[in-house]
C-alpha positions, 0 to 999 in steps of 0.5 A: 685409553688410559693406563689404569683402564687396561687389564690385559689383552684378550686371545687376538692380541686386542687390549681390553678396558678393565671391567672393574670401572663398569660399576663406577661408572655406573654409580656415577651415571645413577647418581646424575639420573637420581639427582637431576630427572629421577622421573625419567626411564633409562630411555628417556635418558639417554634418548635426551641426551643423545638428542642433545650431543649425538652420537656417542659411540667414540666417548670413553665412558669418563668423557661420556659421565662428563657430557652427560652430567654437562647436558643435565646441568644445563637442561636442569639449572635449578637442581642442586647437586647432592 
């Protein structure tokens, strides 16, 4: 976990990620979704991605977005990113 992602320790002493990262990651996923496959439902996007990648449970947010982008570029080679 990068220092910029660390916000504080919770009441059990566990380091928590910065909650302010969520809107940025959500916008990046939205941008990829609307660029490459806007006709897909969110469940389709995640199902197809996980079928290609496997279990993304241990991916950090930035790595998840990178892999999602890689998958979409491979799956939709004729789409031109905005």
